[in-house]
Chimera marker file (.cmm) of the C-alpha trace (Angstrom):
<marker_set name="trace">
<marker id="1" x="125.623" y="195.372" z="-24.686" r="1" g="1" b="0" radius="0.5"/>
<marker id="2" x="121.930" y="194.954" z="-25.534" r="1" g="1" b="0" radius="0.5"/>
<marker id="3" x="122.207" y="197.809" z="-28.028" r="1" g="1" b="0" radius="0.5"/>
<marker id="4" x="124.998" y="195.951" z="-29.875" r="1" g="1" b="0" radius="0.5"/>
<marker id="5" x="122.797" y="192.846" z="-30.165" r="1" g="1" b="0" radius="0.5"/>
<marker id="6" x="119.840" y="194.856" z="-31.453" r="1" g="1" b="0" radius="0.5"/>
<marker id="7" x="122.008" y="196.543" z="-34.071" r="1" g="1" b="0" radius="0.5"/>
<marker id="8" x="123.438" y="193.195" z="-35.247" r="1" g="1" b="0" radius="0.5"/>
<marker id="9" x="122.012" y="192.511" z="-38.732" r="1" g="1" b="0" radius="0.5"/>
<marker id="10" x="122.225" y="188.686" z="-38.623" r="1" g="1" b="0" radius="0.5"/>
<marker id="11" x="120.395" y="188.611" z="-35.303" r="1" g="1" b="0" radius="0.5"/>
<marker id="12" x="117.687" y="190.944" z="-36.599" r="1" g="1" b="0" radius="0.5"/>
<marker id="13" x="117.253" y="188.730" z="-39.674" r="1" g="1" b="0" radius="0.5"/>
<marker id="14" x="116.844" y="185.639" z="-37.504" r="1" g="1" b="0" radius="0.5"/>
<marker id="15" x="114.321" y="187.374" z="-35.254" r="1" g="1" b="0" radius="0.5"/>
<marker id="16" x="112.405" y="188.639" z="-38.288" r="1" g="1" b="0" radius="0.5"/>
<marker id="17" x="112.366" y="185.163" z="-39.861" r="1" g="1" b="0" radius="0.5"/>
<marker id="18" x="111.091" y="183.595" z="-36.629" r="1" g="1" b="0" radius="0.5"/>
<marker id="19" x="108.319" y="186.192" z="-36.295" r="1" g="1" b="0" radius="0.5"/>
<marker id="20" x="107.233" y="185.698" z="-39.916" r="1" g="1" b="0" radius="0.5"/>
<marker id="21" x="107.247" y="181.928" z="-39.406" r="1" g="1" b="0" radius="0.5"/>
<marker id="22" x="105.047" y="182.257" z="-36.332" r="1" g="1" b="0" radius="0.5"/>
<marker id="23" x="102.622" y="184.489" z="-38.223" r="1" g="1" b="0" radius="0.5"/>
<marker id="24" x="102.381" y="181.961" z="-41.076" r="1" g="1" b="0" radius="0.5"/>
<marker id="25" x="101.731" y="179.066" z="-38.681" r="1" g="1" b="0" radius="0.5"/>
<marker id="26" x="99.000" y="181.007" z="-36.864" r="1" g="1" b="0" radius="0.5"/>
<marker id="27" x="97.385" y="181.988" z="-40.160" r="1" g="1" b="0" radius="0.5"/>
<marker id="28" x="97.338" y="178.395" z="-41.403" r="1" g="1" b="0" radius="0.5"/>
<marker id="29" x="95.873" y="177.237" z="-38.106" r="1" g="1" b="0" radius="0.5"/>
<marker id="30" x="93.033" y="179.751" z="-38.338" r="1" g="1" b="0" radius="0.5"/>
<marker id="31" x="92.206" y="178.897" z="-41.962" r="1" g="1" b="0" radius="0.5"/>
<marker id="32" x="92.241" y="175.126" z="-41.383" r="1" g="1" b="0" radius="0.5"/>
<marker id="33" x="89.435" y="175.256" z="-38.823" r="1" g="1" b="0" radius="0.5"/>
<marker id="34" x="85.768" y="175.222" z="-39.739" r="1" g="1" b="0" radius="0.5"/>
<marker id="35" x="83.375" y="177.678" z="-38.143" r="1" g="1" b="0" radius="0.5"/>
<marker id="36" x="82.573" y="175.356" z="-35.268" r="1" g="1" b="0" radius="0.5"/>
<marker id="37" x="86.263" y="174.947" z="-34.406" r="1" g="1" b="0" radius="0.5"/>
<marker id="38" x="86.723" y="171.433" z="-35.769" r="1" g="1" b="0" radius="0.5"/>
<marker id="39" x="89.431" y="170.786" z="-38.315" r="1" g="1" b="0" radius="0.5"/>
<marker id="40" x="88.538" y="169.374" z="-41.699" r="1" g="1" b="0" radius="0.5"/>
<marker id="41" x="91.183" y="167.260" z="-43.340" r="1" g="1" b="0" radius="0.5"/>
<marker id="42" x="91.390" y="167.329" z="-47.087" r="1" g="1" b="0" radius="0.5"/>
<marker id="43" x="93.123" y="164.257" z="-48.277" r="1" g="1" b="0" radius="0.5"/>
<marker id="44" x="93.784" y="163.825" z="-51.944" r="1" g="1" b="0" radius="0.5"/>
<marker id="45" x="94.856" y="160.184" z="-51.655" r="1" g="1" b="0" radius="0.5"/>
<marker id="46" x="91.379" y="158.863" z="-50.824" r="1" g="1" b="0" radius="0.5"/>
<marker id="47" x="92.048" y="157.959" z="-47.205" r="1" g="1" b="0" radius="0.5"/>
<marker id="48" x="88.847" y="159.634" z="-46.032" r="1" g="1" b="0" radius="0.5"/>
<marker id="49" x="86.793" y="157.641" z="-48.537" r="1" g="1" b="0" radius="0.5"/>
<marker id="50" x="88.455" y="154.368" z="-47.509" r="1" g="1" b="0" radius="0.5"/>
<marker id="51" x="87.787" y="155.027" z="-43.844" r="1" g="1" b="0" radius="0.5"/>
<marker id="52" x="84.182" y="156.040" z="-44.569" r="1" g="1" b="0" radius="0.5"/>
<marker id="53" x="83.612" y="152.854" z="-46.614" r="1" g="1" b="0" radius="0.5"/>
<marker id="54" x="85.068" y="150.766" z="-43.824" r="1" g="1" b="0" radius="0.5"/>
<marker id="55" x="82.686" y="152.313" z="-41.308" r="1" g="1" b="0" radius="0.5"/>
<marker id="56" x="79.600" y="152.196" z="-43.548" r="1" g="1" b="0" radius="0.5"/>
<marker id="57" x="80.169" y="148.580" z="-44.557" r="1" g="1" b="0" radius="0.5"/>
<marker id="58" x="79.633" y="147.683" z="-40.887" r="1" g="1" b="0" radius="0.5"/>
<marker id="59" x="76.061" y="148.986" z="-41.041" r="1" g="1" b="0" radius="0.5"/>
<marker id="60" x="73.694" y="146.000" z="-40.891" r="1" g="1" b="0" radius="0.5"/>
<marker id="61" x="72.636" y="145.047" z="-44.412" r="1" g="1" b="0" radius="0.5"/>
<marker id="62" x="74.926" y="147.536" z="-46.195" r="1" g="1" b="0" radius="0.5"/>
<marker id="63" x="77.237" y="144.976" z="-47.799" r="1" g="1" b="0" radius="0.5"/>
<marker id="64" x="80.125" y="146.282" z="-49.882" r="1" g="1" b="0" radius="0.5"/>
<marker id="65" x="80.297" y="150.072" z="-49.927" r="1" g="1" b="0" radius="0.5"/>
<marker id="66" x="82.071" y="152.671" z="-52.068" r="1" g="1" b="0" radius="0.5"/>
<marker id="67" x="82.027" y="156.424" z="-51.446" r="1" g="1" b="0" radius="0.5"/>
<marker id="68" x="83.160" y="159.677" z="-52.979" r="1" g="1" b="0" radius="0.5"/>
<marker id="69" x="83.525" y="162.849" z="-50.914" r="1" g="1" b="0" radius="0.5"/>
<marker id="70" x="83.262" y="166.294" z="-52.517" r="1" g="1" b="0" radius="0.5"/>
<marker id="71" x="84.889" y="169.295" z="-50.841" r="1" g="1" b="0" radius="0.5"/>
<marker id="72" x="84.071" y="172.983" z="-51.327" r="1" g="1" b="0" radius="0.5"/>
<marker id="73" x="86.773" y="175.583" z="-51.962" r="1" g="1" b="0" radius="0.5"/>
<marker id="74" x="87.152" y="176.117" z="-48.214" r="1" g="1" b="0" radius="0.5"/>
<marker id="75" x="87.983" y="172.468" z="-47.638" r="1" g="1" b="0" radius="0.5"/>
<marker id="76" x="84.686" y="171.551" z="-45.971" r="1" g="1" b="0" radius="0.5"/>
<marker id="77" x="82.752" y="168.479" z="-47.074" r="1" g="1" b="0" radius="0.5"/>
<marker id="78" x="79.948" y="169.655" z="-49.370" r="1" g="1" b="0" radius="0.5"/>
<marker id="79" x="78.535" y="166.363" z="-50.592" r="1" g="1" b="0" radius="0.5"/>
<marker id="80" x="78.947" y="162.609" z="-50.449" r="1" g="1" b="0" radius="0.5"/>
<marker id="81" x="77.948" y="159.920" z="-52.926" r="1" g="1" b="0" radius="0.5"/>
<marker id="82" x="77.648" y="156.370" z="-51.585" r="1" g="1" b="0" radius="0.5"/>
<marker id="83" x="76.991" y="153.092" z="-53.356" r="1" g="1" b="0" radius="0.5"/>
<marker id="84" x="76.149" y="150.075" z="-51.227" r="1" g="1" b="0" radius="0.5"/>
<marker id="85" x="74.972" y="146.570" z="-52.076" r="1" g="1" b="0" radius="0.5"/>
<marker id="86" x="72.200" y="146.784" z="-49.497" r="1" g="1" b="0" radius="0.5"/>
<marker id="87" x="71.002" y="150.278" z="-50.392" r="1" g="1" b="0" radius="0.5"/>
<marker id="88" x="67.977" y="148.804" z="-52.193" r="1" g="1" b="0" radius="0.5"/>
<marker id="89" x="66.534" y="148.378" z="-48.704" r="1" g="1" b="0" radius="0.5"/>
<marker id="90" x="65.074" y="151.778" z="-47.728" r="1" g="1" b="0" radius="0.5"/>
<marker id="91" x="66.018" y="151.320" z="-44.057" r="1" g="1" b="0" radius="0.5"/>
<marker id="92" x="69.667" y="150.634" z="-44.955" r="1" g="1" b="0" radius="0.5"/>
<marker id="93" x="69.726" y="153.580" z="-47.387" r="1" g="1" b="0" radius="0.5"/>
<marker id="94" x="68.273" y="155.851" z="-44.677" r="1" g="1" b="0" radius="0.5"/>
<marker id="95" x="70.802" y="154.640" z="-42.099" r="1" g="1" b="0" radius="0.5"/>
<marker id="96" x="73.707" y="155.242" z="-44.491" r="1" g="1" b="0" radius="0.5"/>
<marker id="97" x="72.413" y="158.697" z="-45.466" r="1" g="1" b="0" radius="0.5"/>
<marker id="98" x="71.889" y="159.819" z="-41.874" r="1" g="1" b="0" radius="0.5"/>
<marker id="99" x="75.225" y="158.386" z="-40.767" r="1" g="1" b="0" radius="0.5"/>
<marker id="100" x="77.168" y="160.288" z="-43.421" r="1" g="1" b="0" radius="0.5"/>
<marker id="101" x="75.210" y="163.513" z="-42.817" r="1" g="1" b="0" radius="0.5"/>
<marker id="102" x="75.887" y="163.282" z="-39.091" r="1" g="1" b="0" radius="0.5"/>
<marker id="103" x="79.558" y="162.407" z="-39.542" r="1" g="1" b="0" radius="0.5"/>
<marker id="104" x="80.324" y="165.371" z="-41.812" r="1" g="1" b="0" radius="0.5"/>
<marker id="105" x="77.741" y="167.762" z="-40.333" r="1" g="1" b="0" radius="0.5"/>
<marker id="106" x="76.033" y="168.264" z="-43.691" r="1" g="1" b="0" radius="0.5"/>
<marker id="107" x="72.324" y="168.138" z="-44.578" r="1" g="1" b="0" radius="0.5"/>
<marker id="108" x="70.911" y="164.785" z="-45.700" r="1" g="1" b="0" radius="0.5"/>
<marker id="109" x="70.139" y="166.460" z="-49.021" r="1" g="1" b="0" radius="0.5"/>
<marker id="110" x="73.912" y="166.618" z="-49.603" r="1" g="1" b="0" radius="0.5"/>
<marker id="111" x="74.213" y="162.836" z="-49.318" r="1" g="1" b="0" radius="0.5"/>
<marker id="112" x="73.023" y="160.478" z="-52.032" r="1" g="1" b="0" radius="0.5"/>
<marker id="113" x="72.980" y="156.720" z="-51.663" r="1" g="1" b="0" radius="0.5"/>
<marker id="114" x="72.597" y="154.312" z="-54.587" r="1" g="1" b="0" radius="0.5"/>
<marker id="115" x="72.237" y="150.562" z="-54.676" r="1" g="1" b="0" radius="0.5"/>
<marker id="116" x="75.459" y="148.955" z="-55.824" r="1" g="1" b="0" radius="0.5"/>
<marker id="117" x="75.325" y="146.037" z="-58.207" r="1" g="1" b="0" radius="0.5"/>
<marker id="118" x="76.303" y="142.937" z="-56.280" r="1" g="1" b="0" radius="0.5"/>
<marker id="119" x="79.562" y="141.367" z="-57.363" r="1" g="1" b="0" radius="0.5"/>
<marker id="120" x="79.607" y="137.668" z="-58.132" r="1" g="1" b="0" radius="0.5"/>
<link id1="1" id2="2" r="1" g="1" b="0" radius="0.2"/>
<link id1="2" id2="3" r="1" g="1" b="0" radius="0.2"/>
<link id1="3" id2="4" r="1" g="1" b="0" radius="0.2"/>
<link id1="4" id2="5" r="1" g="1" b="0" radius="0.2"/>
<link id1="5" id2="6" r="1" g="1" b="0" radius="0.2"/>
<link id1="6" id2="7" r="1" g="1" b="0" radius="0.2"/>
<link id1="7" id2="8" r="1" g="1" b="0" radius="0.2"/>
<link id1="8" id2="9" r="1" g="1" b="0" radius="0.2"/>
<link id1="9" id2="10" r="1" g="1" b="0" radius="0.2"/>
<link id1="10" id2="11" r="1" g="1" b="0" radius="0.2"/>
<link id1="11" id2="12" r="1" g="1" b="0" radius="0.2"/>
<link id1="12" id2="13" r="1" g="1" b="0" radius="0.2"/>
<link id1="13" id2="14" r="1" g="1" b="0" radius="0.2"/>
<link id1="14" id2="15" r="1" g="1" b="0" radius="0.2"/>
<link id1="15" id2="16" r="1" g="1" b="0" radius="0.2"/>
<link id1="16" id2="17" r="1" g="1" b="0" radius="0.2"/>
<link id1="17" id2="18" r="1" g="1" b="0" radius="0.2"/>
<link id1="18" id2="19" r="1" g="1" b="0" radius="0.2"/>
<link id1="19" id2="20" r="1" g="1" b="0" radius="0.2"/>
<link id1="20" id2="21" r="1" g="1" b="0" radius="0.2"/>
<link id1="21" id2="22" r="1" g="1" b="0" radius="0.2"/>
<link id1="22" id2="23" r="1" g="1" b="0" radius="0.2"/>
<link id1="23" id2="24" r="1" g="1" b="0" radius="0.2"/>
<link id1="24" id2="25" r="1" g="1" b="0" radius="0.2"/>
<link id1="25" id2="26" r="1" g="1" b="0" radius="0.2"/>
<link id1="26" id2="27" r="1" g="1" b="0" radius="0.2"/>
<link id1="27" id2="28" r="1" g="1" b="0" radius="0.2"/>
<link id1="28" id2="29" r="1" g="1" b="0" radius="0.2"/>
<link id1="29" id2="30" r="1" g="1" b="0" radius="0.2"/>
<link id1="30" id2="31" r="1" g="1" b="0" radius="0.2"/>
<link id1="31" id2="32" r="1" g="1" b="0" radius="0.2"/>
<link id1="32" id2="33" r="1" g="1" b="0" radius="0.2"/>
<link id1="33" id2="34" r="1" g="1" b="0" radius="0.2"/>
<link id1="34" id2="35" r="1" g="1" b="0" radius="0.2"/>
<link id1="35" id2="36" r="1" g="1" b="0" radius="0.2"/>
<link id1="36" id2="37" r="1" g="1" b="0" radius="0.2"/>
<link id1="37" id2="38" r="1" g="1" b="0" radius="0.2"/>
<link id1="38" id2="39" r="1" g="1" b="0" radius="0.2"/>
<link id1="39" id2="40" r="1" g="1" b="0" radius="0.2"/>
<link id1="40" id2="41" r="1" g="1" b="0" radius="0.2"/>
<link id1="41" id2="42" r="1" g="1" b="0" radius="0.2"/>
<link id1="42" id2="43" r="1" g="1" b="0" radius="0.2"/>
<link id1="43" id2="44" r="1" g="1" b="0" radius="0.2"/>
<link id1="44" id2="45" r="1" g="1" b="0" radius="0.2"/>
<link id1="45" id2="46" r="1" g="1" b="0" radius="0.2"/>
<link id1="46" id2="47" r="1" g="1" b="0" radius="0.2"/>
<link id1="47" id2="48" r="1" g="1" b="0" radius="0.2"/>
<link id1="48" id2="49" r="1" g="1" b="0" radius="0.2"/>
<link id1="49" id2="50" r="1" g="1" b="0" radius="0.2"/>
<link id1="50" id2="51" r="1" g="1" b="0" radius="0.2"/>
<link id1="51" id2="52" r="1" g="1" b="0" radius="0.2"/>
<link id1="52" id2="53" r="1" g="1" b="0" radius="0.2"/>
<link id1="53" id2="54" r="1" g="1" b="0" radius="0.2"/>
<link id1="54" id2="55" r="1" g="1" b="0" radius="0.2"/>
<link id1="55" id2="56" r="1" g="1" b="0" radius="0.2"/>
<link id1="56" id2="57" r="1" g="1" b="0" radius="0.2"/>
<link id1="57" id2="58" r="1" g="1" b="0" radius="0.2"/>
<link id1="58" id2="59" r="1" g="1" b="0" radius="0.2"/>
<link id1="59" id2="60" r="1" g="1" b="0" radius="0.2"/>
<link id1="60" id2="61" r="1" g="1" b="0" radius="0.2"/>
<link id1="61" id2="62" r="1" g="1" b="0" radius="0.2"/>
<link id1="62" id2="63" r="1" g="1" b="0" radius="0.2"/>
<link id1="63" id2="64" r="1" g="1" b="0" radius="0.2"/>
<link id1="64" id2="65" r="1" g="1" b="0" radius="0.2"/>
<link id1="65" id2="66" r="1" g="1" b="0" radius="0.2"/>
<link id1="66" id2="67" r="1" g="1" b="0" radius="0.2"/>
<link id1="67" id2="68" r="1" g="1" b="0" radius="0.2"/>
<link id1="68" id2="69" r="1" g="1" b="0" radius="0.2"/>
<link id1="69" id2="70" r="1" g="1" b="0" radius="0.2"/>
<link id1="70" id2="71" r="1" g="1" b="0" radius="0.2"/>
<link id1="71" id2="72" r="1" g="1" b="0" radius="0.2"/>
<link id1="72" id2="73" r="1" g="1" b="0" radius="0.2"/>
<link id1="73" id2="74" r="1" g="1" b="0" radius="0.2"/>
<link id1="74" id2="75" r="1" g="1" b="0" radius="0.2"/>
<link id1="75" id2="76" r="1" g="1" b="0" radius="0.2"/>
<link id1="76" id2="77" r="1" g="1" b="0" radius="0.2"/>
<link id1="77" id2="78" r="1" g="1" b="0" radius="0.2"/>
<link id1="78" id2="79" r="1" g="1" b="0" radius="0.2"/>
<link id1="79" id2="80" r="1" g="1" b="0" radius="0.2"/>
<link id1="80" id2="81" r="1" g="1" b="0" radius="0.2"/>
<link id1="81" id2="82" r="1" g="1" b="0" radius="0.2"/>
<link id1="82" id2="83" r="1" g="1" b="0" radius="0.2"/>
<link id1="83" id2="84" r="1" g="1" b="0" radius="0.2"/>
<link id1="84" id2="85" r="1" g="1" b="0" radius="0.2"/>
<link id1="85" id2="86" r="1" g="1" b="0" radius="0.2"/>
<link id1="86" id2="87" r="1" g="1" b="0" radius="0.2"/>
<link id1="87" id2="88" r="1" g="1" b="0" radius="0.2"/>
<link id1="88" id2="89" r="1" g="1" b="0" radius="0.2"/>
<link id1="89" id2="90" r="1" g="1" b="0" radius="0.2"/>
<link id1="90" id2="91" r="1" g="1" b="0" radius="0.2"/>
<link id1="91" id2="92" r="1" g="1" b="0" radius="0.2"/>
<link id1="92" id2="93" r="1" g="1" b="0" radius="0.2"/>
<link id1="93" id2="94" r="1" g="1" b="0" radius="0.2"/>
<link id1="94" id2="95" r="1" g="1" b="0" radius="0.2"/>
<link id1="95" id2="96" r="1" g="1" b="0" radius="0.2"/>
<link id1="96" id2="97" r="1" g="1" b="0" radius="0.2"/>
<link id1="97" id2="98" r="1" g="1" b="0" radius="0.2"/>
<link id1="98" id2="99" r="1" g="1" b="0" radius="0.2"/>
<link id1="99" id2="100" r="1" g="1" b="0" radius="0.2"/>
<link id1="100" id2="101" r="1" g="1" b="0" radius="0.2"/>
<link id1="101" id2="102" r="1" g="1" b="0" radius="0.2"/>
<link id1="102" id2="103" r="1" g="1" b="0" radius="0.2"/>
<link id1="103" id2="104" r="1" g="1" b="0" radius="0.2"/>
<link id1="104" id2="105" r="1" g="1" b="0" radius="0.2"/>
<link id1="105" id2="106" r="1" g="1" b="0" radius="0.2"/>
<link id1="106" id2="107" r="1" g="1" b="0" radius="0.2"/>
<link id1="107" id2="108" r="1" g="1" b="0" radius="0.2"/>
<link id1="108" id2="109" r="1" g="1" b="0" radius="0.2"/>
<link id1="109" id2="110" r="1" g="1" b="0" radius="0.2"/>
<link id1="110" id2="111" r="1" g="1" b="0" radius="0.2"/>
<link id1="111" id2="112" r="1" g="1" b="0" radius="0.2"/>
<link id1="112" id2="113" r="1" g="1" b="0" radius="0.2"/>
<link id1="113" id2="114" r="1" g="1" b="0" radius="0.2"/>
<link id1="114" id2="115" r="1" g="1" b="0" radius="0.2"/>
<link id1="115" id2="116" r="1" g="1" b="0" radius="0.2"/>
<link id1="116" id2="117" r="1" g="1" b="0" radius="0.2"/>
<link id1="117" id2="118" r="1" g="1" b="0" radius="0.2"/>
<link id1="118" id2="119" r="1" g="1" b="0" radius="0.2"/>
<link id1="119" id2="120" r="1" g="1" b="0" radius="0.2"/>
</marker_set>
């Protein structure tokens, strides 16, 4: 009876499709992890920037904040540009720079913070 099932073409096609699907899922899982095992999420709709701005605007003295995140070809954050109303204060600029560098595990040299013109 088992031999009949193995020789059944539709069953073999289903088994083959399931195995290929599993291989694809495992491959995607491996390629979506960074070297330290954490997943990086590339979002093209700006959600990461919005969340980052929300967090950074809570830094004392930062004021209104805007940010742009740059990703390398592997999907890892390679640089961040931040504008903040309070970035004219060196302590605030340092706090913002170090916070972003720590959050994305990138060197502080990959983060640049500019003073944002205050809106009236």
